[in-house]
N, C-alpha and C positions, 0 to 999 in steps of 0.2 A: 667693201661691202657698201653696197646702197642702202637706204631707206626700204626701197621697195625690198631687197634682198634680206635683210636683217626681220622685217615684220615676217615675213615668209618662212624664213629660219627657227623663230621664236613659235608661230604659229603650229609649224611642222612636229616640234617639241613640246606642244601643249602649255606653253608658257603663256601668261595673261599680262599684261599691265594695266593698269588703272591709276587714276587722279585719287589723290586725295585733298581735302582742305583741312589744314593744320593750321590750328591758332595757336599763337604762341603769346600770352598773356598774364598780367601780375594775375597774383589769386583775387578773386573778386571783383575783377575787372569785367569781365564778360557778364551782362546782364541776361537776364531771361527775353528781355526784348529784344535784344542782341543776336543772341542766341538761334530766337524764331526768326529774325530777319539773315541769318546766318544761311540759316535751312531752307529759306524762302530761295534768296538768291544764288546758292551755293555753285549751279551751273554758271551763272555769269562771270561769279567772281572767278570762278578755273580759267573760264575762255580770254579773262581780261588777265588774270597772269602769266597763262600762255602765250597772248602777243607779248605781253611786256617782256618776257624769257625770250620770245623769237627776236624779237627788234633788236635787242641788247646783245643776241649772240651774233645777229647778222648783221648790227652797225661797226662791231669790232672784228670781225672776221672779215670784211668785204670794202668798209669804208675808211674804218677809223673808228673813234667814240663816238656815239651820237651826242649831238648837243641839245638834240630836243626830240619830242615824240612827232612822226611825219602828220601834216596838217592834209585838212579837204585839197588846199590849194598846193599843195608837193605832188598829191594824186594828177590834179587837170594838169598841172607843168608837165608830169610824165607821160600823160597822155598824148597831149599836145607835142612835145617831142618824136614819140612813137611816129604819130601820124605823119609828122615832117620826115620823118626817116622814111615812110615807107610811100609818101609820094617822091622823094630822091628815087628812090630803088625802080620805080616804076617807069 
Protein backbone atom coordinates (compact mmCIF):
# COMPACT_ATOMS: atom_id res chain seq x y z
CA UNK A 1 0.00 0.00 0.00
CA UNK A 2 1.43 3.36 -1.00
CA UNK A 3 1.33 6.45 1.20
CA UNK A 4 -1.40 7.89 -1.02
CA UNK A 5 -3.46 4.71 -0.77
CA UNK A 6 -3.03 4.70 3.00
CA UNK A 7 -4.21 8.29 3.40
CA UNK A 8 -7.17 7.62 1.11
CA UNK A 9 -8.14 4.47 3.05
CA UNK A 10 -7.89 6.31 6.38
CA UNK A 11 -9.97 9.23 5.09
CA UNK A 12 -12.60 6.88 3.65
CA UNK A 13 -13.04 5.33 7.10
CA UNK A 14 -13.11 8.66 8.93
CA UNK A 15 -9.75 8.04 10.57
CA UNK A 16 -7.81 11.20 11.36
CA UNK A 17 -4.16 11.48 12.31
CA UNK A 18 -2.59 14.24 14.36
CA UNK A 19 0.76 15.17 15.79
CA UNK A 20 1.38 15.90 19.44
CA UNK A 21 4.37 17.38 21.14
CA UNK A 22 4.98 15.24 24.22
CA UNK A 23 7.45 16.64 26.73
CA UNK A 24 9.12 14.05 28.96
CA UNK A 25 10.92 15.92 31.74
CA UNK A 26 11.68 15.58 35.43
CA UNK A 27 9.17 17.17 37.77
CA UNK A 28 9.75 20.92 37.98
CA UNK A 29 12.18 21.06 35.05
CA UNK A 30 9.70 22.79 32.73
CA UNK A 31 9.33 26.36 33.92
CA UNK A 32 6.47 28.68 32.97
CA UNK A 33 8.87 30.46 30.60
CA UNK A 34 9.81 27.17 28.88
CA UNK A 35 6.15 26.10 28.72
CA UNK A 36 5.22 29.39 27.02
CA UNK A 37 8.13 29.06 24.57
CA UNK A 38 7.11 25.48 23.77
CA UNK A 39 3.57 26.65 23.01
CA UNK A 40 4.80 29.47 20.77
CA UNK A 41 7.29 27.30 18.86
CA UNK A 42 5.23 24.08 18.79
CA UNK A 43 4.67 24.03 15.00
CA UNK A 44 8.36 24.56 14.32
CA UNK A 45 9.41 21.97 16.88
CA UNK A 46 7.07 19.40 15.34
CA UNK A 47 8.44 20.19 11.88
CA UNK A 48 12.03 19.76 13.12
CA UNK A 49 11.19 16.48 14.83
CA UNK A 50 9.46 15.28 11.67
CA UNK A 51 12.45 16.15 9.49
CA UNK A 52 14.83 14.43 11.90
CA UNK A 53 12.69 11.30 11.95
CA UNK A 54 12.38 11.33 8.16
CA UNK A 55 16.13 11.77 7.71
CA UNK A 56 16.84 8.94 10.14
CA UNK A 57 14.41 6.61 8.37
CA UNK A 58 15.69 7.45 4.89
CA UNK A 59 19.33 7.23 5.86
CA UNK A 60 19.01 3.72 7.27
CA UNK A 61 16.71 2.40 4.55
CA UNK A 62 18.49 3.73 1.50
CA UNK A 63 22.13 4.47 2.24
CA UNK A 64 22.98 3.11 5.67
CA UNK A 65 23.26 5.04 8.94
CA UNK A 66 23.62 8.79 8.65
CA UNK A 67 26.93 10.19 9.73
CA UNK A 68 25.55 13.71 9.88
CA UNK A 69 22.50 15.67 8.76
CA UNK A 70 22.64 17.05 5.20
CA UNK A 71 24.14 20.50 4.73
CA UNK A 72 23.46 23.28 2.24
CA UNK A 73 26.65 22.27 0.44
CA UNK A 74 25.31 18.72 0.06
CA UNK A 75 22.21 20.11 -1.64
CA UNK A 76 24.25 22.16 -4.11
CA UNK A 77 26.44 19.16 -4.92
CA UNK A 78 23.33 17.03 -5.53
CA UNK A 79 21.82 19.70 -7.77
CA UNK A 80 25.07 19.91 -9.74
CA UNK A 81 25.08 16.11 -10.23
CA UNK A 82 21.49 16.25 -11.51
CA UNK A 83 22.38 19.08 -13.88
CA UNK A 84 25.37 17.14 -15.22
CA UNK A 85 23.28 13.99 -15.67
CA UNK A 86 20.59 16.01 -17.48
CA UNK A 87 23.20 17.49 -19.80
CA UNK A 88 24.61 14.02 -20.52
CA UNK A 89 21.16 12.75 -21.49
CA UNK A 90 20.55 15.49 -24.05
